[in-house]
C-alpha positions as CSV (number, residue, x, y, z in Angstrom):
1,M,13.7,-48.3,-37.9
2,D,13.0,-45.3,-40.3
3,Y,12.7,-42.7,-37.6
4,N,11.8,-39.8,-39.8
5,R,9.1,-41.9,-41.5
6,F,7.6,-42.7,-38.1
7,F,7.5,-39.0,-37.2
8,S,6.0,-38.0,-40.5
9,D,3.3,-40.7,-40.3
10,R,2.3,-39.6,-36.8
11,I,2.0,-36.0,-38.0
12,E,-0.2,-37.2,-40.9
13,D,-2.4,-39.0,-38.4
14,L,-2.9,-35.8,-36.5
15,K,-3.8,-33.9,-39.7
16,A,-6.3,-36.6,-40.6
17,E,-7.9,-36.2,-37.2
18,G,-8.1,-32.5,-37.5
19,R,-5.7,-32.1,-34.5
20,Y,-2.6,-30.8,-36.2
21,R,-1.7,-27.5,-34.7
22,V,-0.3,-24.6,-36.8
23,F,1.5,-21.7,-35.2
24,A,0.1,-18.3,-36.1
25,D,3.0,-16.0,-36.9
26,L,1.7,-12.9,-35.1
27,E,3.4,-9.6,-34.7
28,R,2.0,-7.6,-31.8
29,W,2.9,-4.0,-31.3
30,H,2.7,-1.6,-28.4
31,G,-0.6,0.4,-28.5
32,G,-2.1,-2.0,-31.1
33,F,-3.3,-5.0,-29.0
34,P,-5.7,-6.7,-29.5
35,R,-4.6,-6.0,-33.1
36,A,-1.7,-7.9,-34.5
37,L,-0.1,-8.5,-37.9
38,H,-0.6,-12.1,-39.1
39,H,2.3,-13.2,-41.3
40,S,1.6,-15.9,-43.9
41,P,2.9,-17.0,-47.3
42,S,0.4,-14.6,-48.9
43,G,1.7,-11.6,-46.9
44,A,0.9,-9.8,-43.7
45,A,-2.6,-8.8,-42.7
46,E,-4.0,-7.1,-39.5
47,V,-6.1,-9.4,-37.4
48,T,-7.9,-9.1,-34.0
49,V,-6.7,-11.5,-31.4
50,W,-9.5,-13.2,-29.4
51,C,-7.7,-16.0,-27.6
52,S,-4.8,-14.4,-25.7
53,N,-4.1,-15.2,-22.1
54,D,-2.9,-11.6,-21.7
55,Y,-6.3,-11.2,-19.9
56,L,-5.9,-7.6,-18.7
57,G,-3.5,-6.4,-21.4
58,M,-0.8,-5.8,-18.9
59,S,1.9,-6.7,-21.3
60,Q,1.1,-3.4,-23.0
61,H,0.9,-1.3,-19.8
62,E,3.3,1.6,-19.4
63,V,4.3,0.7,-15.8
64,V,5.3,-2.8,-17.0
65,R,7.2,-1.7,-20.1
66,T,9.0,1.0,-18.3
67,A,10.1,-1.3,-15.4
68,M,11.4,-3.9,-17.9
69,K,13.4,-1.3,-20.0
70,D,14.9,0.3,-16.9
71,A,15.9,-3.2,-15.5
72,I,17.6,-4.1,-18.8
73,D,19.7,-1.0,-18.6
74,R,20.5,-1.5,-15.0
75,Y,21.0,-5.2,-14.7
76,G,21.5,-6.6,-18.2
77,A,19.7,-9.4,-20.0
78,S,20.3,-12.5,-17.8
79,A,20.3,-13.5,-14.2
80,G,23.5,-15.4,-14.9
81,G,22.7,-18.7,-13.3
82,T,20.4,-20.8,-11.2
83,R,18.9,-19.3,-8.1
84,N,21.4,-21.2,-5.9
85,I,24.4,-20.1,-8.0
86,S,24.6,-16.4,-8.6
87,G,21.0,-16.2,-10.2
88,T,19.2,-14.6,-7.2
89,T,19.0,-10.9,-7.9
90,H,17.3,-8.2,-5.8
91,C,14.5,-8.1,-8.4
92,H,13.7,-11.8,-7.6
93,V,13.7,-11.2,-3.9
94,R,11.5,-8.1,-4.1
95,L,9.0,-10.0,-6.4
96,E,8.8,-12.9,-4.0
97,E,8.1,-10.6,-1.1
98,E,5.4,-8.8,-3.2
99,L,3.7,-12.1,-4.1
100,A,3.7,-13.3,-0.5
101,D,2.1,-10.0,0.5
102,L,-0.5,-10.3,-2.3
103,H,-1.6,-13.7,-1.0
104,G,-1.1,-13.1,2.7
105,T,1.4,-15.9,3.1
106,E,4.8,-16.1,4.8
107,A,6.8,-16.7,1.6
108,A,6.7,-17.2,-2.1
109,L,9.0,-18.9,-4.6
110,L,9.5,-18.0,-8.3
111,F,9.8,-20.5,-11.2
112,T,10.4,-19.9,-14.9
113,S,6.8,-20.9,-15.7
114,G,3.6,-22.1,-14.2
115,Y,4.2,-25.5,-15.7
116,A,7.5,-25.7,-14.0
117,A,6.0,-24.6,-10.7
118,N,3.4,-27.3,-10.7
119,E,5.6,-30.1,-12.0
120,A,8.5,-29.3,-9.6
121,T,6.4,-28.7,-6.5
122,L,4.0,-31.6,-6.8
123,S,6.7,-34.0,-7.6
124,A,8.7,-32.9,-4.6
125,L,5.8,-33.1,-2.2
126,G,4.7,-36.5,-3.4
127,A,8.2,-38.0,-3.4
128,E,9.4,-36.5,-0.1
129,L,6.3,-36.8,2.2
130,P,6.5,-40.4,3.5
131,G,3.7,-42.6,2.0
132,C,2.0,-39.5,0.5
133,V,-1.2,-39.9,-1.4
134,L,-2.0,-37.2,-4.0
135,L,-5.7,-36.7,-4.7
136,S,-6.2,-35.0,-8.0
137,D,-9.3,-33.5,-9.8
138,A,-10.0,-35.4,-13.0
139,T,-9.6,-32.3,-15.2
140,N,-6.4,-30.9,-13.7
141,H,-3.9,-29.3,-16.0
142,A,-1.2,-31.3,-17.8
143,S,1.5,-29.8,-15.6
144,M,-0.2,-31.0,-12.5
145,I,-0.6,-34.4,-13.9
146,A,3.1,-34.4,-14.8
147,G,4.1,-33.5,-11.3
148,I,1.9,-36.2,-9.8
149,R,3.3,-38.8,-12.2
150,H,6.9,-37.8,-11.5
151,A,6.3,-38.0,-7.7
152,R,6.0,-41.8,-8.2
153,T,3.7,-42.1,-5.2
154,E,0.1,-43.3,-4.8
155,K,-2.6,-41.1,-6.4
156,R,-6.4,-41.1,-6.4
157,I,-8.4,-39.3,-9.1
158,F,-11.7,-37.8,-7.9
159,A,-14.5,-36.7,-10.3
160,H,-14.4,-33.1,-11.4
161,N,-15.5,-30.7,-8.6
162,D,-17.3,-33.6,-7.0
163,L,-17.2,-33.1,-3.2
164,A,-18.9,-36.5,-2.4
165,D,-16.4,-38.4,-4.5
166,L,-13.5,-36.5,-2.9
167,E,-14.8,-37.1,0.6
168,A,-15.2,-40.9,-0.1
169,K,-11.7,-41.1,-1.4
170,L,-10.3,-39.2,1.6
171,A,-12.3,-41.4,4.0
172,D,-10.9,-44.5,2.4
173,L,-7.3,-43.5,3.4
174,D,-5.5,-44.1,6.6
175,P,-5.9,-40.9,8.7
176,A,-2.2,-41.0,9.5
177,V,-1.1,-41.0,5.8
178,P,0.1,-37.7,4.4
179,K,-2.4,-36.5,1.8
180,V,-2.6,-33.6,-0.7
181,V,-5.8,-32.5,-2.4
182,V,-4.8,-31.0,-5.8
183,F,-7.2,-28.9,-7.8
184,E,-7.6,-25.7,-9.8
185,S,-9.7,-22.7,-8.8
186,I,-10.8,-21.8,-12.4
187,Y,-10.6,-24.5,-15.1
188,S,-9.6,-22.6,-18.2
189,M,-11.3,-24.6,-20.9
190,D,-14.8,-24.7,-19.4
191,G,-14.4,-21.6,-17.2
192,D,-16.0,-23.3,-14.2
193,V,-15.0,-22.6,-10.6
194,A,-14.0,-25.0,-7.9
195,P,-15.9,-25.1,-4.5
196,I,-12.7,-24.0,-2.7
197,A,-14.1,-23.5,0.7
198,A,-15.8,-26.9,0.8
199,M,-12.7,-28.6,-0.5
200,C,-10.6,-27.0,2.2
201,E,-13.1,-28.1,4.8
202,L,-12.9,-31.7,3.6
203,A,-9.1,-31.6,3.5
204,D,-9.0,-30.2,7.0
205,R,-11.3,-32.8,8.3
206,H,-9.2,-35.6,6.9
207,G,-5.8,-34.2,7.7
208,A,-4.8,-33.3,4.1
209,M,-3.0,-30.4,2.6
210,T,-4.5,-28.4,-0.2
211,Y,-2.7,-27.4,-3.4
212,V,-4.7,-24.9,-5.5
213,D,-3.7,-23.9,-9.0
214,E,-4.9,-20.3,-9.4
215,V,-3.2,-19.4,-12.7
216,H,-6.4,-18.3,-14.4
217,A,-7.5,-16.3,-11.3
218,V,-4.5,-14.4,-10.0
219,G,-4.7,-10.8,-11.0
220,M,-8.4,-11.3,-12.0
221,Y,-10.4,-11.9,-8.8
222,G,-10.5,-11.1,-5.2
223,P,-9.1,-8.1,-3.2
224,R,-6.0,-6.7,-5.0
225,G,-6.3,-9.5,-7.6
226,A,-5.2,-12.2,-5.2
227,G,-7.4,-14.9,-6.7
228,V,-10.6,-16.9,-6.0
229,A,-9.4,-18.2,-2.6
230,A,-8.9,-14.7,-1.4
231,R,-12.2,-13.6,-2.9
232,E,-14.0,-16.3,-0.9
233,G,-12.0,-15.6,2.3
234,V,-10.3,-18.9,2.5
235,M,-6.7,-18.2,1.5
236,D,-5.6,-18.9,5.1
237,R,-6.9,-22.5,4.6
238,V,-4.9,-23.2,1.4
239,S,-1.6,-25.0,2.0
240,V,0.0,-24.2,-1.4
241,L,-1.2,-21.6,-3.9
242,Q,0.3,-21.8,-7.3
243,G,0.1,-18.9,-9.7
244,T,1.4,-17.5,-12.9
245,L,2.9,-14.2,-14.1
246,A,2.1,-15.0,-17.8
247,K,-1.6,-14.4,-17.9
248,A,-3.3,-11.5,-16.0
249,F,0.1,-10.1,-15.0
250,G,1.2,-10.0,-18.6
251,V,4.8,-11.2,-18.3
252,V,6.1,-14.8,-17.9
253,G,6.9,-17.1,-15.0
254,G,5.2,-19.0,-12.2
255,Y,5.3,-19.2,-8.5
256,I,4.1,-20.8,-5.3
257,A,3.0,-19.1,-2.1
258,G,2.6,-20.7,1.3
259,S,4.3,-21.0,4.7
260,A,7.9,-20.2,5.1
261,A,8.7,-23.8,6.0
262,L,7.0,-25.2,3.0
263,V,8.5,-22.7,0.5
264,D,12.0,-23.4,2.0
265,F,11.4,-27.1,1.7
266,I,10.4,-26.8,-2.0
267,R,13.4,-24.5,-2.7
268,S,15.7,-27.1,-1.2
269,H,14.2,-30.3,-2.7
270,A,12.4,-29.5,-6.0
271,T,14.9,-30.5,-8.8
272,G,12.9,-28.5,-11.4
273,F,13.7,-25.4,-9.3
274,I,17.3,-26.2,-8.3
275,F,18.6,-27.0,-11.7
276,T,16.9,-24.3,-13.8
277,S,18.4,-20.9,-14.6
278,A,16.6,-18.0,-12.9
279,M,14.2,-15.8,-14.9
280,P,15.9,-12.6,-16.3
281,P,15.9,-9.7,-13.8
282,A,13.9,-7.5,-16.3
283,V,11.1,-10.1,-16.4
284,A,11.0,-10.1,-12.6
285,A,11.0,-6.3,-12.6
286,G,8.1,-6.2,-15.1
287,A,6.1,-8.7,-13.0
288,L,6.8,-6.7,-9.9
289,A,5.4,-3.6,-11.5
290,S,2.3,-5.4,-12.8
291,V,1.5,-7.1,-9.4
292,R,1.9,-3.7,-7.6
293,H,-0.4,-2.0,-10.1
294,L,-3.1,-4.6,-10.0
295,K,-3.1,-4.5,-6.2
296,T,-4.5,-1.0,-6.3
297,S,-6.2,-0.7,-9.7
298,D,-9.6,-2.4,-10.3
299,V,-10.1,-0.7,-13.6
300,E,-8.7,-3.5,-15.8
301,R,-10.5,-6.3,-13.9
302,S,-13.9,-4.5,-13.9
303,R,-13.8,-3.7,-17.7
304,Q,-12.7,-7.2,-18.5
305,Q,-15.6,-8.7,-16.6
306,T,-18.0,-6.3,-18.2
307,L,-16.9,-7.2,-21.7
308,A,-16.9,-11.0,-20.9
309,N,-20.4,-10.9,-19.6
310,R,-21.6,-8.8,-22.5
311,L,-20.0,-11.2,-25.0
312,K,-21.7,-14.2,-23.4
313,R,-25.0,-12.4,-23.6
314,M,-24.5,-11.4,-27.3
315,L,-23.5,-15.0,-28.2
316,G,-26.6,-16.4,-26.5
317,E,-28.9,-13.9,-28.2
318,A,-27.4,-14.8,-31.5
319,G,-28.2,-18.5,-30.9
320,L,-24.5,-19.5,-30.7
321,P,-23.6,-22.3,-28.3
322,V,-21.7,-20.4,-25.6
323,M,-20.9,-22.6,-22.7
324,P,-22.2,-21.0,-19.5
325,N,-19.9,-20.3,-16.5
326,E,-19.3,-17.7,-13.9
327,S,-15.7,-16.8,-15.0
328,H,-14.1,-14.6,-17.6
329,I,-13.6,-17.5,-20.0
330,V,-16.0,-17.6,-23.0
331,P,-16.0,-21.1,-24.5
332,V,-18.1,-21.8,-27.7
333,L,-18.8,-25.5,-28.3
334,I,-18.3,-27.0,-31.7
335,G,-17.8,-30.7,-30.9
336,D,-15.8,-31.9,-33.8
337,P,-12.0,-31.3,-34.5
338,V,-12.1,-31.0,-38.2
339,R,-15.0,-28.5,-38.1
340,C,-13.3,-26.6,-35.3
341,K,-10.2,-26.1,-37.5
342,R,-12.4,-25.1,-40.4
343,V,-14.2,-22.5,-38.3
344,T,-11.0,-20.9,-37.1
345,D,-9.5,-20.9,-40.6
346,E,-12.6,-19.2,-41.9
347,L,-12.6,-16.6,-39.2
348,L,-9.0,-15.8,-39.9
349,E,-9.2,-15.8,-43.7
350,R,-12.6,-14.1,-44.2
351,H,-13.0,-12.0,-41.1
352,R,-9.5,-11.3,-39.9
353,I,-10.3,-12.8,-36.5
354,Y,-7.7,-15.0,-34.8
355,V,-9.0,-17.7,-32.5
356,Q,-7.1,-21.0,-31.9
357,P,-9.1,-24.2,-32.1
358,I,-9.1,-26.1,-28.8
359,N,-9.0,-29.9,-29.5
360,Y,-8.0,-33.1,-27.8
361,P,-5.9,-33.7,-25.6
362,T,-6.6,-30.2,-24.2
363,V,-10.3,-31.0,-24.0
364,P,-12.0,-34.4,-24.3
365,R,-12.9,-35.7,-27.7
366,G,-16.3,-34.5,-28.8
367,T,-16.1,-31.2,-26.9
368,E,-13.8,-29.3,-29.3
369,R,-14.4,-25.6,-29.0
370,L,-13.4,-22.0,-29.5
371,R,-12.1,-20.3,-26.3
372,L,-12.7,-16.6,-26.4
373,T,-10.9,-14.2,-24.0
374,P,-12.1,-10.6,-24.1
375,T,-9.6,-8.1,-22.7
376,P,-10.1,-4.5,-21.4
377,L,-8.5,-3.4,-24.7
378,H,-11.3,-4.9,-26.9
379,D,-14.3,-2.6,-27.5
380,D,-18.0,-2.9,-28.4
381,E,-17.2,-2.7,-32.1
382,D,-14.8,-5.7,-31.7
383,L,-17.6,-7.7,-29.9
384,A,-20.1,-6.9,-32.6
385,H,-17.7,-7.9,-35.4
386,L,-16.9,-11.1,-33.6
387,V,-20.5,-12.2,-33.1
388,A,-21.5,-11.2,-36.7
389,S,-18.5,-13.1,-38.1
390,L,-19.4,-16.2,-36.0
391,R,-23.0,-16.1,-37.2
392,E,-21.8,-15.9,-40.8
393,V,-19.5,-18.9,-40.4
394,W,-22.2,-20.8,-38.6
395,S,-24.6,-20.2,-41.5
396,R,-22.3,-22.1,-43.8
397,F,-21.4,-25.1,-41.6
398,P,-23.6,-27.8,-40.0
399,L,-22.5,-27.0,-36.5
400,R,-24.1,-27.2,-33.1
401,V,-26.6,-24.5,-32.1
402,A,-27.6,-23.2,-28.7
403,A,-30.3,-25.2,-27.0
């Protein structure tokens, strides 16, 4: 077999479908975000970034940067091993304690990413609980799907945020069988929010655990930024909360929070945790500083919500197809992969706006979109420039319009 020919042909297929992804070579600098230098063959140009998951701009915050620099000087660059073998530093321990306190749980456990946390935890739960059935929302993240697949146990898929379908699938199972209901609190591509309280109620009624991915909510919602479950007063009914340090907290890494017994069980059985080197101490120190800051400061959350709501209103008034939701995510529907790529290319080349096209498999075919994420560091001038630029691009393309 000509392997390289196979690889090249598959890449050409992606390009023909409009789904080939190009990395933008961006150079962010302290004090400049949401500006960045975009490096391309024609040179470097300043752009405004509108699709970052650094939702609150905490990667730029003085307390985070200072904590990371101090930790580098104090501890060096690496943890030096897995958590089991010399890689557990005092920074890791303090961060886990801080995360447990944030969520009001007995314990927390760090992972190198949110993806790793989901994959390792769900695969361990599904594989180790005898006869376990994993019930998964139809639009769960790829990392959750990977964990469920690797568990090699029975799974049931329920319609997105559909309580009746979930209840029917729970009722169809033997009451004695271990069950885990797996869902997200905020779905990042549509920005819609799960009915967490009702899902916890159904799970309790049928003897199931709940596993809630809050990666797009931690730092952003609830008292002290503890997430949607905390905002709705049901955190005590969640069996496992999974979060990230790479979005609102502005660093990198993932974690779970739950009972001491559950966390110890995952620590001892999840191969994705056991055999992975620990995050660098400086990263843990930066995350610790960010979590502590956002526990007491509501300034960043409040401004981000204000700008997100303002942008949604401006897009609607401009006749642009913003997809309504109650979260901080601002999706704009295009519905075609080739046009989606053309729009983002035009925004970058003509208007110095960087937005990444969101295509299949991230979203279903026919629902391709832009995904805009205002931050506290954008301003009213940025919003006006974005909306005017989108209107200009829309005027030259046969695209969807708002109803």
